[in-house]
C-alpha positions as CSV (number, residue, x, y, z in Angstrom):
1,M,0.0,0.5,-0.1
2,A,0.9,3.3,-1.3
3,D,2.1,6.3,1.9
4,D,-1.0,8.7,1.8
5,N,1.1,11.6,3.0
6,P,3.2,13.6,0.6
7,A,7.4,14.4,0.9
8,P,7.9,16.2,3.6
9,T,8.6,20.3,3.2
10,C,11.0,22.7,4.2
11,H,8.7,25.5,6.5
12,T,10.3,28.7,7.7
13,R,10.4,29.3,11.6
14,S,7.9,31.7,12.5
15,S,10.5,34.0,14.7
16,N,12.5,33.9,11.4
17,M,9.5,34.9,8.7
18,N,10.0,38.1,8.2
19,K,13.9,38.4,8.8
20,H,15.9,39.4,6.0
21,P,18.0,36.1,5.3
22,A,21.3,37.4,6.2
23,D,19.8,39.1,9.8
24,I,19.6,35.8,10.5
25,L,23.0,34.6,10.6
26,K,24.2,38.6,12.3
27,P,24.2,38.7,16.1
28,A,21.5,41.3,18.3
29,K,22.9,43.9,18.9
30,K,24.4,44.3,21.7
31,R,22.6,47.0,24.7
32,R,24.1,49.8,26.9
33,T,24.3,49.5,30.7
34,K,23.3,52.3,32.2
35,V,27.0,52.4,33.5
36,E,28.5,52.7,29.6
37,K,26.0,55.4,27.8
38,A,26.4,58.1,30.9
39,A,30.1,57.6,30.5
40,D,29.7,57.3,26.6
41,D,28.0,60.8,27.2
42,Q,30.4,62.0,29.2
43,H,32.6,61.7,26.3
44,L,30.4,63.6,23.5
45,K,30.0,66.6,26.6
46,D,34.2,66.6,27.3
47,A,34.6,66.2,23.4
48,K,31.9,69.3,22.9
49,A,33.3,71.2,25.5
50,A,37.2,71.1,24.2
51,Q,35.5,71.8,21.3
52,E,34.1,75.6,22.3
53,K,36.7,76.3,24.1
54,A,39.0,76.0,20.9
55,T,36.6,77.8,18.8
56,V,36.8,80.6,21.7
57,K,40.6,80.7,21.7
58,G,40.7,81.1,17.7
59,I,38.9,84.1,17.9
60,G,40.8,85.3,20.6
61,R,43.2,84.7,18.4
62,L,42.0,86.5,15.9
63,A,41.2,89.4,17.1
64,T,44.1,89.8,18.6
65,M,46.0,89.7,14.9
66,E,43.5,92.0,13.9
67,M,44.1,94.6,16.6
68,E,48.2,94.4,15.2
69,A,47.5,94.4,12.0
70,R,45.5,98.2,12.5
């Protein structure tokens, strides 16, 4: 007697249904902790402050050069 069940077919898992095929292989993004975020924010704040200080210093030097030119 012949087997009534058809050959098994491949099925996509429900968790991968809406993912791009390459995204399945990529690791998930690592989330930052509060401490890591605070450190990153402080680093950005320090960099911005250094840039502002350099800008003010440059403007001061430019003003000095203009005063000496007169």
